[in-house]
C-alpha positions in Angstrom: 105.7 -42.4 -129.3 103.8 -39.1 -130.4 105.5 -35.6 -129.5 103.1 -32.9 -128.9 104.5 -29.1 -131.0 104.1 -26.0 -129.1 101.4 -25.1 -131.7 99.1 -27.8 -131.0 99.7 -27.3 -127.4 98.6 -23.7 -127.7 95.5 -24.6 -130.4 94.5 -27.2 -127.2 94.9 -24.7 -124.8 92.6 -22.1 -126.9 90.0 -24.2 -127.7 89.7 -25.4 -124.0 89.5 -21.4 -122.9 86.2 -21.0 -125.5 84.8 -24.2 -124.1 85.0 -22.6 -120.9 84.0 -18.9 -121.7 80.6 -19.9 -124.0 79.6 -22.6 -121.1 80.3 -19.5 -118.6 78.2 -17.2 -121.1 75.2 -19.7 -121.6 75.2 -19.6 -117.7 75.3 -15.9 -117.9 72.7 -15.4 -120.0 70.2 -18.4 -118.3 71.1 -16.3 -115.2 70.2 -12.9 -116.5 68.4 -13.4 -120.2 67.8 -10.3 -122.9 64.4 -10.7 -123.1 63.2 -8.5 -126.8 59.6 -7.1 -126.6 58.0 -6.1 -130.0 55.3 -4.1 -129.3 52.4 -3.1 -131.7 51.2 0.0 -130.7 51.1 2.7 -128.2 47.6 4.2 -129.0 45.8 3.2 -126.3 46.9 3.8 -122.9 46.8 0.2 -121.4 50.0 -0.7 -123.2 52.3 1.3 -120.7 50.7 -0.4 -118.0 50.9 -3.6 -119.6 55.0 -2.5 -119.9 55.0 -1.6 -117.0 53.7 -5.2 -115.2 56.9 -6.8 -117.6 59.4 -4.3 -116.4 58.3 -5.6 -112.6 58.7 -9.0 -112.9 61.7 -8.6 -115.3 63.6 -7.1 -112.9 62.5 -9.8 -110.3 63.7 -12.6 -112.1 66.9 -10.7 -113.3 66.3 -10.2 -117.1 67.0 -6.9 -119.1 63.9 -5.9 -121.4 64.5 -4.5 -125.1 61.6 -2.8 -126.0 60.5 -1.8 -129.6 57.1 0.0 -130.6 55.3 -0.4 -133.9 52.9 1.9 -133.9 50.4 -0.7 -135.3 52.7 -1.1 -138.7 53.7 -4.6 -139.8 56.4 -3.8 -142.1 57.6 -1.4 -139.8 57.3 -4.1 -136.9 59.5 -6.6 -138.7 62.3 -4.5 -139.4 62.4 -3.6 -135.6 62.0 -7.4 -135.3 65.4 -7.9 -137.2 67.0 -5.1 -135.0 65.9 -6.8 -132.1 67.1 -10.4 -133.3 70.4 -9.2 -133.8 71.0 -8.3 -130.5 70.7 -12.2 -129.7 67.6 -12.3 -127.1 67.4 -15.3 -125.6 63.7 -15.1 -126.1 61.2 -12.7 -128.0 57.9 -11.1 -126.7 55.4 -10.7 -129.8 52.2 -8.3 -129.9 51.7 -8.6 -133.5 50.3 -5.9 -136.2 49.5 -9.0 -138.2 48.2 -11.5 -137.2 49.1 -13.4 -140.2 52.5 -11.8 -141.4 53.7 -12.2 -137.8 54.3 -15.8 -139.1 57.3 -14.6 -140.7 58.8 -13.0 -137.2 58.2 -15.9 -135.8 59.8 -18.1 -138.4 62.7 -16.0 -138.2 63.5 -15.7 -134.4 63.2 -20.0 -134.7 65.7 -19.7 -137.5 68.2 -17.4 -135.3 67.6 -20.0 -131.9 64.9 -17.3 -130.4 61.7 -18.9 -128.7 58.8 -16.3 -129.2 56.1 -15.8 -126.8 52.9 -13.9 -128.4 51.5 -11.7 -126.0 47.1 -11.0 -126.5 47.2 -11.6 -130.3 47.7 -14.9 -131.6 50.0 -15.3 -135.2 48.1 -17.6 -137.4 50.9 -18.5 -139.5 53.7 -20.4 -137.6 53.3 -22.1 -134.2 54.4 -19.9 -131.1 56.6 -21.4 -128.5 54.0 -19.9 -125.6 51.3 -17.7 -126.0 49.6 -15.4 -122.7 46.4 -13.8 -123.9 43.2 -12.4 -122.1 40.5 -15.2 -122.5 38.1 -13.6 -125.0 35.8 -16.4 -125.7 34.4 -15.4 -121.9 34.7 -11.4 -123.2 32.2 -12.2 -125.4 30.6 -14.4 -123.4 30.0 -12.0 -120.4 29.0 -8.8 -123.5 26.4 -11.2 -124.8 25.0 -12.6 -121.4 24.6 -9.3 -120.1 22.2 -8.3 -123.2 20.2 -11.3 -122.7 19.8 -10.7 -118.6 18.8 -7.3 -119.5 16.4 -7.8 -122.3 15.4 -12.2 -123.0 13.6 -11.7 -126.5 15.2 -8.3 -127.3 16.8 -6.6 -130.9 20.1 -6.4 -130.9 23.3 -4.8 -133.2 26.1 -7.1 -133.1 29.5 -4.6 -133.2 32.0 -6.1 -133.8 36.2 -5.7 -134.3 38.6 -5.7 -136.6 38.0 -8.6 -139.4 41.7 -9.6 -139.4 42.2 -9.7 -135.5 41.7 -13.0 -134.3 40.9 -11.4 -130.8 37.8 -10.1 -132.6 37.0 -13.7 -134.1 36.9 -15.2 -130.7 34.5 -13.2 -129.3 32.1 -13.0 -132.4 32.3 -16.6 -131.9 30.7 -16.2 -128.5 27.8 -13.9 -130.0 27.0 -16.5 -132.4 26.9 -19.0 -129.8 24.8 -17.0 -127.6 22.5 -14.5 -129.1 22.6 -15.2 -133.1 22.0 -19.0 -132.4 19.2 -18.2 -129.6 15.4 -18.1 -131.7 14.3 -16.2 -129.1 16.2 -12.9 -129.6 16.6 -10.8 -132.9 19.4 -9.9 -134.5 19.3 -6.1 -136.8 22.9 -5.8 -137.4 25.9 -8.4 -137.0 29.3 -6.4 -138.6 32.8 -6.5 -138.0 34.4 -2.5 -137.8 37.9 -2.8 -139.1 40.0 -1.1 -136.9 37.8 -1.0 -134.3 37.5 2.8 -135.5 34.8 4.5 -133.2 33.7 6.8 -136.0 32.6 3.5 -137.6 30.6 2.6 -135.3 28.9 5.7 -134.4 28.1 5.9 -138.4 26.8 1.9 -138.1 24.9 2.7 -135.0 23.5 5.8 -136.4 22.3 3.7 -139.5 20.7 0.7 -137.4 18.8 3.4 -135.2 17.3 4.7 -138.2 16.8 0.9 -139.7 15.2 0.2 -136.1 12.9 3.8 -135.7 15.3 3.3 -132.6 13.6 0.1 -131.1 16.5 -1.6 -130.3 17.2 -3.4 -127.0 20.9 -3.7 -127.5 24.3 -2.5 -129.2 26.9 -5.6 -128.1 29.9 -3.9 -128.5 33.4 -5.5 -128.8 35.4 -2.5 -127.5 35.4 0.4 -125.5 36.6 2.4 -128.6 33.3 1.5 -130.4 31.5 1.9 -127.0 32.1 5.8 -126.9 30.7 5.8 -131.0 27.5 4.2 -130.0 27.0 6.0 -127.2 27.2 9.1 -129.2 24.4 8.0 -131.4 22.6 6.9 -128.7 22.6 10.5 -126.9 21.6 11.6 -129.7 18.4 10.2 -130.2 18.0 10.6 -126.2 18.1 6.7 -125.6 21.2 6.9 -123.3 20.7 4.6 -120.4 17.6 3.0 -121.8 19.8 0.4 -124.3 22.5 -2.1 -123.4 25.9 -1.0 -124.4 28.8 -3.2 -123.9 32.7 -2.4 -124.0 36.3 -3.9 -123.4 39.2 -2.7 -121.4 37.2 -0.2 -119.0 38.8 2.9 -120.3 38.6 5.8 -117.8 35.7 7.3 -120.2 33.9 4.2 -120.4 33.8 3.9 -117.0 32.3 7.6 -116.8 29.4 6.4 -119.4 28.8 3.3 -116.6 28.7 5.5 -113.6 26.5 7.9 -115.8 24.4 4.7 -117.1 25.1 5.2 -120.7 26.8 2.2 -120.8 26.3 -0.7 -119.4 29.3 -2.8 -118.8 32.9 -2.9 -119.7 35.5 -6.1 -119.6 38.6 -5.9 -117.7 41.9 -7.7 -118.0 44.4 -8.6 -115.5 47.1 -6.8 -116.8 49.3 -7.6 -114.0 48.7 -11.0 -114.9 49.1 -10.5 -118.3 52.5 -9.0 -118.3 54.2 -10.9 -115.5 53.0 -14.7 -116.8 54.6 -13.3 -120.4 57.9 -12.4 -118.8 57.9 -15.7 -116.6 57.3 -18.0 -119.5 60.0 -16.1 -121.6 62.8 -16.0 -118.8 61.7 -20.4 -118.4 62.1 -20.6 -122.1 65.6 -18.1 -121.9 66.5 -21.3 -119.3 65.4 -24.1 -121.2 62.4 -24.6 -118.8 58.6 -25.6 -119.1 57.3 -22.4 -117.7 55.5 -22.5 -114.6 52.0 -21.1 -115.2 48.7 -22.7 -115.8 47.8 -23.7 -119.3 45.8 -24.7 -121.8 46.3 -25.7 -125.6 45.3 -23.3 -128.0 45.3 -23.6 -131.8 45.4 -20.6 -134.0 46.1 -22.3 -137.2 49.3 -23.3 -137.0 49.2 -26.0 -134.2 48.1 -26.5 -130.4 50.3 -23.7 -128.1 50.4 -23.9 -124.5 48.6 -21.0 -123.7 47.8 -18.7 -119.9 44.4 -17.4 -120.1 44.2 -14.1 -118.5 41.5 -13.5 -116.3 38.6 -11.3 -117.1 35.4 -10.0 -115.7 32.9 -7.4 -116.1 32.8 -4.2 -114.8 29.1 -2.4 -114.3 27.8 0.6 -112.0 27.7 -2.5 -109.7 31.2 -2.8 -108.7 32.9 0.3 -110.5 33.5 2.2 -106.8 35.2 -1.5 -105.5 37.3 -2.3 -109.3 38.5 2.0 -109.2 39.6 1.6 -105.1 40.9 -2.0 -105.6 40.7 -3.6 -109.0 42.4 -1.2 -111.7 46.4 -0.8 -111.5 48.0 2.6 -109.6 47.3 5.4 -111.8 44.6 4.2 -114.2 42.1 5.6 -112.6 40.4 7.6 -109.8 37.1 8.1 -108.3 37.1 11.8 -108.9 37.7 11.3 -112.7 34.6 8.9 -113.1 31.6 10.6 -111.2 33.0 14.0 -110.8 35.6 15.8 -108.4 33.8 15.3 -104.6 31.1 13.8 -106.4 32.5 10.1 -105.5 30.5 7.9 -103.2 33.5 5.1 -103.1 35.3 4.4 -100.0 
């Protein structure tokens, strides 16, 4: 007959207590998960609205967010994520500064047992657990087809985004599909713009206009920042409103240009859907559940990732008032800011 010593009884009781405590903590984490959020930059005003949407959804789901901003510095972002992981979060939402370098961040999170939800910008060198991004292919399609609608046999300049950015690459593919392969149009400029730099876009536009003796039908421009640079070149040559000009993000400055007829269109992304979907996915993964969000598979280079495509649509003069009054999130823009104080016809 075996006898249980007091020491063995103590150890058994301690192990049982530890197991019970561990189970209790795991349950608590599942109920109120901690979500680390590694953001790329605060420069564009949209990111504050993304975070606001995330915080609203996190509060609704009982989750806590810990947010860090990398200021477009990949080294800083890697350091910040290392710090975030040391706090043992239940999931990580990542907006990578560098799509390739971010693979190491994803691998580090996975080694720590933390699932990663990519946000807006993809990771090409490691497989994310989930991805939430705008429908960038549709962005490029809307911009390119808008140019064709204005000038079916036109001469166009394609002002693409940063070459190292998967968003710019996806939009570019649609330009190629819709315009470059169309034998009825002429593409006289087709280049990426490093850093989506408005000043470089301005310089490129001036060079294109000089080379074409101002005979250009459209600048298919990938975002609003570059569109502002192109608009400056068009205004200087008295071509404002005569040449197609596209953009992305529906920034207030570009909405003013659309109201004035200088910029033809911009593309808006549903930031509320973007932010809330990311948090829903992160919380589900933290709870070892499958995100209950519509998805498609997207392969960015490291394997197919379940991806939620956020809806986008064109903003033009025709629907500008509707966008200002009902489409844009609260605080984004007012009719007076777009049209001038007391000059708006929006109801």
